[in-house]
Structures are given as C-alpha cells and as structure tokens.
N, C-alpha and C positions, 0 to 999 in steps of 0.2 A: 781362577779355576782353569786348569790346563785342559786343552782340547786333545783329541786323539792325535791330530797332526803334530801338536807340540811334543807329546810324549814320544811318538815314533821318531821324531827328529833327534831328541835327546838320547834315545837308546841306540839309534843307528850310529851315533858318533863313536861308539865303542867298537864298531866292527873292525877297524884297522888294528886296534890293540889286540882283539881276539885272534885275528889272522896271525899276528906276530907270536901269539902264544901256541900256535900249532906245533912248534918245535918241542914243546913240553909234553906232547903226547906221541912222540916219535915211535914208541914201542907198540902203539896201537896197530891192529891188523890193517892191511892195505885197503880192504874193501870199505871198512868203516871210516878210515881216515880220508879216503877219496870222497865219500859222500859229504863229510863235514867240510872239507876244503872247498868243494864245488859250491856248497850253499853259502859259504862265507865270502868267496872271491867273486861270484857272479852277482852283480847288483840286482838282477831280476829275481834272484832266489833269496830266501826260500819261498816256495809257493805251497798251495794245499797238498799237491802230490808229494813234493819232497819232504813236507812236514811229517808224512806217514813214515818215511824212511828214517828221519831223525828220531821220531818217537820210538821206533824199533831199536835204534842204537841205545837210546836212554834205557829202555827196558832190559836190554842185554847187559849193559853196564851195571844196572841195579842188581841183576842176578849175580854178576861176577863179584861185586863188593860185599855181597851177603854170604859168600862161601868162606867158611873158616872164621878165624879170629879177626875182628875189625882192625886191630892194631897192625896186622900183617898184610893188609890190603895195599897193593902197590899204588903209589900216588898217581901214576898216569891214568889209572882207571877212574879215580875220583875227579881228576882234572878234566877227563873226557865228559863226565856228567855235568860239570860246570859249563864247559864250552857248548855242549849240545843243548843244555837248558837255555842258554842265551839264544841259540839259533831257533829253538822251538818257540821261544818268546817272540822273536821277530816274525815267525810264521803266523803265530796266533794274532798278532796285531795287524798283519797284512790282510787277514781273513775276516776282520770285523769292520762294520761301517760306522759304528759309534760306540762310545763308552756307555756301559750299562752295568748294573749290579753283577750280572753273570759274567760279562766279559772281563771286568776288573778282577773278580774273584778267581777266574781261571788263569789270568796273567800272573797273579800273586801266588797261586798254587804252583805254577811252573817254576817261578823264581825260588820259592821256599823249598821245593823238592831239590833243586840244585844246590842250595845252601846246606840243607840237612845232610845230603849224601855225597856232595862233591867236596872240593876243597879249593882254596884260592889259587889262581894262576898268577905267575910272577909278573906278567905284563900288566895286569890290572887286578890287584888282590881283592878289591871291593866291588868287582864287576856287578854281581847280581844284587848286592845291597844298593848300589847306585841306581840300578834299573828300578828297584822297588821304590826308592825315594822319588823317582820321576812320576811314579803312579800315586804316591801318597796324597798329592794335592787334590786328587779326585775321590778320595775315600769318604769324605764327609757327605757326598751326595748319594752314597749307596748304603751307609751304615745307619741302622735304626737302634737307638738306645732304649733301655728299659725304664729310665728315670729313677733307678734305685741307687743309693750311695752306700758306701761302706759304713758310714756312721750309723745307719739304721739297722745294721746287722751285727754290730760289735757286741760282745759281752763285756761291759765296762766294769763289772763288779768282780775284780780279780784280786785275790790276796795270796801272798806267798806263805805257805804253811810247811814248816819243817817237821813233817810227820812220816818220813820215809825209812824209818827203822835203823838208819845208820848215822854215823857222825858226819853230818853235813854242816858246812859253814857258809853263811851268806856271803857271796862274793863282793869284794870292795867295789865301790863306785867312786871314780875320781873325775873331776871337771877339767877337761882340756889341758892335760899335762904338757910340760915343755918337751921338746924333742929329746933333749938330753936325759931328762928323768925317765921318759918312757923307754928309751933305749937301755938305760942302766938298770932300771927296776923291773922291767917286764920282758924286753927282748933278750938281754943277756941272762937275766935270772930265770927265764922261761916260766913266767908267772902270769896266769890269766887275770884280766881285770875288765870292768865295765867302764867305758869312756863316755862321759856326758858332755854336752855342749860343743861337740866337735863338728857336727854336720848340720847345724841349725840353718845354714845358708842354702841347703839343697832345695831347689824348687819341688823336688819329688815329695817332700814332707807335706806339702799342701795339695799338689796336683794329683797325687796317687790315692788320696783319700776317697775320691770318687771313681769307682770302677768304670764308669762310662767314659772316662778319659782314655782308658786303654782301648775301648771299643771304637771310639771316634778316631784315635790315632792309628790303630793297627788291628782293628777287629777282624779283618779278612785274612790276616797272616796265619799261616799254618805252623803249629808247634808240636813237639812231642810231649805228651802228658803221661805221667806215671799213674796207673790205676791200681789200687789195692791198699792194704793196711800199711805196709812198708816193703822195702826191697828184699827182705828175708822171707817174706810170705810166699808160699808155693803158688798162690793165685795172682801174685803181682805180675803186671804186664805194662806195656806202653802202647799208646794209641795216638795217631796223628789227628789233630782237630784244629779248627780255627780258634783264635783267641776269643772271639765273640761267643762261640759255642762253649768253650771252657768256662768263661765267666757266667754265662746264663745257666749252664747245667751243673756247675760245681761250686760257684761262688754265691750267686743269687739264690739258687734253690739247691740246698744240700742233697747230694745223691746218695743212694745206698752204697755205692762204690766211691771211695774217696779219690778225687783227682788232684794231682799235685804237679805243678810245673817246678821241678826240683833240679838243682845243680845244672841250670840251663843257661847256655850262652845267648841270652835274649838280646843283650846289648850289641853283640856282634851282628846278629841277624837283623835287628831293628835299631840302627844307630841313633834315630831320633829320640829314643828313650834315654840314651846315654847323656843327652843334653841336660837331663834333670838331676844328675848326680855329679860328684867330683871325686876323683881318686884321692883318698886320704893321704896327707903328707907323711904319716907314719909308715907308709909302705916303702919309703925310700931306703929303709934299712935292709938292704938286700945283699946277698952273697953272690949274685949273678946278674947278668945283663938281660935275662929273660923277661918277657912281658908279664905283667900281672894278670892272672886269670880272674875275670869278673863274672860271677854267676848270679842268676836270679833264683829266688825261692818264693813261689807264689801259690797260695792255696787257702782252703777254708779252715775253720776251726777243726782241730783234731789231727792235722797232719803230723807225722812223726818221722824223725830220722833216728834209727836205732843207735844204741851206744856204739860209737866207732871212733877211729882216729885217722888223721890225714898227715901226709908227710911234710906239708908246707905250713908256713905261718898263715894265720887266718884272722882277718878283721871282718866280723859279721855285723853289718849295719842294719838296724831295724827301722823300716820306713813306715809301714802300716801295721797296726795291731800289736800284739804282744806274744812273746814266746817264753816258755819256761825251759831252762837249760840246766842240766847236771854236768859237772866236769870232774874228772879224776886224772891224777898225774900218771905218767907211764909206770911209776913204781907200784901202782895198784893193779897192774895188769893181771897177775895171777888170781886176784880176788874177784875179777870181773868175768872170768870164764870166756875167753875168745873162742869163736868157732874154729874148728879144726880143718874145715874145708879150705883149700888154697884160695878160692875166690872170695871167701868171707873172713880171712884171717885177721883183717883189721876191724872186725865187727864182733861185739861181745854178745853173749847169750842173756845176760842179766837185763831186766827192765827195771830201772831204778824207781819207777813209780809204784811198782807192785812186785818186789823181788820174791822169788820162790826160794826160801832158805833151806828147804829140804833138798832141792836139786843143786843149789849153789850156796852151801853153808859158809864158805870163806867170805862171802860178800858182807856179812855182818861185821867183819873186821875192817872193811874198806873205809877210807876217809876221802871225802870229796867236797865239792862246792856246789851251790845252787844259786840261781838268779832268775829274775823275770826281766827280760830285755824289753824296754819300752820304746815307742817311736822317738827317733832322734838320738838314740844311744847306739854305741858300738861295743861289741865284745871281742877282746883279743884272746885268741886260742893259740897257744904255742904248738909247735910241731909235736906230733905223737901224743898229744893230750886227748884222752877219751872224752867224748861229749855226746849227750842225748838231748835232742831238741823236739819240743812239742809246741804246736801253735795253740794258743789259748783263745784265739779269735781269728777271723779272716786276717791273713798276714802276708806281707810282702817284705822280704829281706834281700839284701845284696851282700855277697861275700867277696872279699878280695884276698886271693891266695898268692903268695910269693915265696921264693926260696930265701 
C-alpha cells in the first residue's frame, strides 16, 4: 500500500515534463501563463495561497471551453486545463497530512476534471492518467462495497421473439471465422454478423460479472453519465458522478431516471480496466492509420440507443448481460424516417420494438435483422448500417470503431 510520501514522489517526477509542455499553451494570456509557470518552476510552490490562483485559472478555462461548439474549442485552452489540473493536484497533496477517504476522493476529482475537460499535452500524453494510477494503490482502503453481484440482478429468462410487425431475419452467428473469410464475407460485403468464441480469453468476462470489482478498482473516479430515456428525449441530460455512486444508484437499485454510461472513453481515463480486454484482431482491416476508438457502454436493464447509424466499422463486444439489437441496411433509410434536424440526421424516428405505422407507414415494407447478443459474443456492424440497441439486463459492452 502506497504512502502519501510515495505518491507525492511519483507525481512530482512529472513536473519537468509539464514545464516543457508550457510551450504548448503559448497563446494563453500573460497573467495566467505567468502564474502557471511560477508554480511549476519554483520547487516551493504550489502552496495553499497559489492553489487559489490556480483554481481560478481552471474555473476561467472551464468557462472558455464551454462557450460555443465543443469541436471548435482551441486546443491550448484544453491543454491549459490539463496542466493546471496537475498543478492543482500538487497543491492538494502538499496541503494534506495523510491519505484518507476524503483526500483521495478530492485528488481523483481534480484529476478526472482535467481528463474530462482537458486534452493530452505532447510532452506527457497520459499525464493525469499516470497520476491517477499512482493513487489507485490506495483505493481499496477507502472504498466500501455493497456485496451485491450482477448475477443476482440478471433477468436470465430471455427469449428472442420475432413479433415486430415487419420482415426480420435472425442474424447469423459464426464461430471464430478466419481473417480471410471475415474480410471477404463481411468487411468487403458490408454484411453484419455475430461472432462467437472470439473473446473467450478476456479476463473481463469473469471479472466484470461482479460490479464490486469496478467499485474496488475505480469507485472514486468521476465519469459523465447520461440521464434519461435516450438522447432524443427532451429531458435527456448528463451528470458528473463517481463510478461508485453510479453503480449504487443506477445498477444495484434501479432509479426512476435511467442512468447510462454510454459511448464513453472509460479505458482512456482508467487504463487499468483496459488490461481486462484485448483489441480484436479483426480490427486490423483498416483504411487509415488512425487509432481505434474504444468505447464503454454500461447500464441497467432497459437502456436504449435509438435507431441510428455511425460512419465507422464497429465491433460491439458483449461482456456482461444481454442486448437485443435490430439492424437495417442503408438501402432501408427512407423506410426508417430519419430525423430532419441536422444534429439528429443519423437517427431515425422509428422504434422497431413498437413502430407507429400511422406515422411511419413505409416502415412495414422495411427488411432487417434481429439478434440477442450474449456475453462473449461480438456483433460486426458495417458503416452506415442502422442499429437499435436495448439492454435486456444489466449490461456492459465494449465497442471498437475504426475506419
């Protein structure tokens, strides 16, 4: 178990790298840049007084990055949040005498704020993640678990019923195809399929069955949780909360408001979880050198992703629980009634579980596929294919997106 001194020494080692990253925020105003530089270059700083100034800079940067479209935010503003979050963490650790539940929770809150709203600095891309790793060794002494496992809250009596009013075909399931056949019959042919026996070696298939595993590993980490029926709902919103609070309030005890950790870069924020999975070899069929996007989907029974399509190839791996999925080819687009609003143009108005044929009469002519994805299986979804996803139990899925 790491002591406060051990953790401080590990985190202090990154100071020189952070100093070298100051050139990455050269566009920052002189007053803010001077305060940051002083706190990084003076070994006696930061102290409680300078921590107040650093927090003021963080608050100001947060206001700046939330003005206008997130995609148009200038990178130096987000890099400033990353750097100042590191300095704020140093100040916090200098101001405490011992590790406690509250002190560790505050340290991780500072780190996660920087990860969520900042962005990597070139000099040390995983700076804040590395700082969090230094603190993880102390998590077990401050996290209390509830003693409830996923197995006790599953609905295990699930049957696939083709009673959705249209011509649906049960999707093929194939066992661990060769690379050549997968490329020829599914990548090139743009044909969806369920893959079996491809991820049976993942430690996640056993470890993630018990939700207390997440609490013990990273219960104090802050994540952004979607609240509401789905993202097309007018009441849909997002809220920051710890993983422990999310599990206890939305997994163990179903809430009146559905909470969903959806399309979330959990493995970038908490690299320790990535050790439980492996990137599928089928993702090697890429048209670019870009990194594969790995997303987490974690929530209770009843979470829904409305009928929509994505621009990239997608392997959706089911780790915990089961999901029912409807799929339609791009040729069926007109019969699915896409939203006309620019922000929802990749989302359809039809709910394939209960289609309203008076509003959407063309839907009865649509042809699609349906499957129930079980733990240890992966679903290949070609680019632009429409898919509707519903959790039939507590569920944890991992998606791999690539060009």
